[in-house]
C-alpha positions in Angstrom: -158.8 76.3 -134.3 -159.1 79.5 -136.2 -157.4 81.5 -133.8 -154.1 79.4 -134.3 -154.5 80.4 -138.0 -154.8 84.0 -137.2 -151.7 83.8 -134.8 -149.8 81.8 -137.6 -150.4 84.5 -140.3 -149.5 87.3 -137.5 -146.0 85.5 -137.1 -145.4 85.1 -140.6 -146.3 89.0 -141.3 -143.8 89.8 -138.5 -141.0 87.8 -140.1 -141.8 89.3 -143.6 -141.8 92.9 -142.1 -138.6 92.2 -140.1 -136.9 90.7 -143.1 -137.8 94.0 -145.0 -136.5 96.2 -142.3 -133.2 94.3 -142.4 -132.7 94.4 -146.0 -133.4 98.2 -146.0 -130.8 98.6 -143.2 -128.2 96.8 -145.3 -128.9 99.5 -148.0 -129.0 102.3 -145.3 -126.8 104.5 -147.7 -129.9 105.1 -149.6 -132.0 106.2 -146.7 -134.4 104.2 -144.3 -137.7 104.5 -142.6 -137.8 107.4 -140.0 -138.0 105.0 -137.1 -135.3 103.0 -138.3 -133.3 105.9 -138.9 -133.8 106.6 -134.9 -132.9 102.9 -134.3 -129.8 102.9 -136.3 -128.7 106.2 -134.8 -129.0 105.3 -131.4 -127.2 102.1 -132.0 -124.3 103.8 -133.5 -124.1 106.3 -130.7 -125.0 104.2 -127.7 -124.3 100.6 -128.7 -126.6 97.6 -127.7 -128.1 96.6 -131.1 -130.7 97.8 -133.7 -133.3 95.3 -132.7 -132.7 96.3 -129.2 -133.6 99.8 -129.7 -136.4 98.9 -131.7 -137.7 97.0 -128.7 -137.0 99.8 -126.3 -138.9 102.3 -128.2 -141.8 100.0 -128.7 -142.1 99.5 -125.0 -142.0 103.1 -124.4 -144.7 103.6 -127.1 -146.8 100.8 -125.6 -146.6 102.5 -122.0 -147.8 106.0 -123.4 -150.6 104.4 -125.3 -151.7 102.4 -122.0 -152.1 105.6 -120.4 -153.9 107.3 -123.1 -156.1 104.5 -124.4 -155.8 100.8 -123.3 -158.1 99.8 -126.2 -155.3 99.6 -128.6 -153.2 97.3 -126.4 -153.6 93.8 -126.9 -151.2 90.5 -126.7 -150.4 91.0 -130.3 -149.1 94.5 -129.6 -146.7 93.3 -126.9 -145.4 90.5 -129.2 -145.0 92.8 -132.3 -142.9 95.2 -130.1 -140.5 92.5 -128.9 -140.3 90.1 -132.1 -139.8 92.8 -134.7 -136.8 93.8 -132.8 -135.8 90.1 -132.1 -136.1 89.0 -135.6 -134.3 92.1 -137.1 -131.2 91.2 -135.0 -131.4 87.6 -136.1 -131.5 88.5 -139.6 -128.7 91.0 -139.2 -126.6 88.4 -137.3 -127.2 85.5 -139.7 -125.8 87.8 -142.4 -127.4 86.1 -145.4 -129.4 89.0 -146.9 -127.8 91.1 -149.7 -125.2 94.0 -148.7 -124.7 97.3 -150.5 -122.8 97.0 -153.7 -122.9 100.8 -154.4 -124.4 100.0 -157.8 -128.0 100.4 -159.3 -128.7 97.2 -157.8 -128.9 98.6 -154.6 -131.9 100.8 -155.5 -133.9 97.3 -156.5 -132.9 95.7 -153.4 -134.0 98.5 -151.0 -137.3 98.5 -153.2 -137.6 94.8 -152.3 -137.1 95.5 -148.6 -139.8 98.3 -148.7 -142.2 96.0 -150.6 -141.6 93.2 -148.0 -142.3 95.7 -145.1 -145.6 96.6 -146.8 -146.6 93.0 -147.3 -145.4 91.9 -143.8 -147.3 95.1 -142.2 -150.5 94.3 -144.1 -150.3 90.6 -143.3 -149.9 90.9 -139.5 -152.4 93.7 -139.1 -154.9 91.3 -141.1 -154.5 88.7 -138.4 -156.4 91.1 -136.1 -154.5 90.2 -132.9 -153.4 93.7 -132.1 -151.9 96.8 -133.7 -148.3 97.5 -133.6 -146.9 99.9 -130.8 -146.3 102.7 -133.5 -149.9 102.3 -134.9 -151.3 102.2 -131.5 -149.6 105.0 -130.0 -150.5 107.3 -133.0 -154.1 106.2 -132.7 -154.1 107.0 -129.1 -152.7 110.3 -129.4 -155.2 111.0 -132.5 -158.3 110.0 -130.4 -157.1 112.1 -127.5 -156.4 115.0 -129.5 -159.4 114.9 -132.0 -156.7 115.2 -134.9 -156.7 113.0 -138.1 -154.6 109.9 -137.9 -152.8 111.1 -141.2 -151.9 114.3 -139.5 -150.8 112.8 -136.3 -148.4 110.4 -138.4 -146.9 112.8 -140.4 -146.1 115.0 -137.2 -144.7 111.9 -135.3 -142.6 110.5 -138.1 -141.2 114.0 -138.8 -140.2 114.4 -135.1 -138.8 111.0 -135.1 -136.9 111.6 -138.4 -135.5 114.8 -137.1 -134.2 113.3 -133.8 -132.5 110.6 -135.9 -131.1 113.0 -138.1 -129.6 115.0 -135.2 -128.2 111.8 -133.9 -126.6 111.3 -137.2 -128.9 108.4 -138.6 -129.0 107.5 -142.2 -131.3 109.8 -143.9 -131.5 109.9 -147.8 -133.7 109.9 -150.8 -135.5 106.6 -149.8 -136.1 108.1 -146.5 -138.6 110.6 -147.9 -140.5 108.3 -150.3 -140.7 105.3 -147.9 -144.1 105.6 -147.1 -145.3 106.3 -150.7 -144.4 102.8 -151.7 -144.9 100.9 -148.4 -148.4 102.4 -147.6 -150.4 101.3 -150.9 -148.8 97.7 -150.6 -149.8 97.7 -146.7 -153.3 98.9 -147.5 -153.7 96.2 -150.3 -152.6 93.2 -148.4 -154.4 94.2 -145.2 -157.9 94.5 -147.0 -157.2 91.5 -149.2 -156.1 89.2 -146.5 -158.4 90.6 -143.8 -161.3 90.0 -146.0 -160.3 86.5 -146.7 -159.7 85.5 -143.0 -162.9 87.1 -142.0 -164.8 85.1 -144.8 -162.9 81.9 -143.7 -163.7 82.6 -140.1 -167.5 82.9 -140.9 -167.5 79.8 -142.9 -165.7 77.5 -140.3 -168.2 79.0 -137.7 -171.2 78.2 -139.8 -169.8 74.5 -140.5 -169.5 74.2 -136.7 -172.9 75.3 -136.0 -174.2 72.9 -138.7 -172.1 69.9 -137.1 -173.6 70.6 -133.6 -177.3 70.9 -135.1 -176.6 67.5 -137.0 -175.4 66.2 -133.7 -178.6 67.1 -131.9 
């Protein structure tokens, strides 16, 4: 029973995260996250869709992580890699999210998108059914090289940003402050919800044991 709760939390987190990405993409003239800079650049250069490129890159990262360290690959990792791209394409296709107006409102809207990404990322990771393809990729490299996760993240995202920039992706002010806004929100939600889910699981487990004992 509790597994279904964790999966429900996971899917809600993915939807919030994907909505945040879609909002930021609509405000891309202000700058977007390095990974999305690459997705948008590939979409503009080669076609397909932004979500399709997110899926393709996620699958490539999962394959690399599989060879480096399989322990970071779980069912949730595969679903994350596919569903984020699918949800982003759906949100962009439905076209109900705010578009750029080239006014000060755009700043508030992109901040909302970043906040949603932080909340969504914290929520789906707190579910504990598998880390995202990018997180698993960076963690596996960190383990293999014996380098800090922070250092690997910085190097990886700088390389991704450089490739996206060279391909003509949307890089501006918010590209460079994205992590500083998103990361604290992610960490807060991850710890808060993760602790709550663990307590709930423990409580339900104890109640189940008590019922079995009473039945005996």
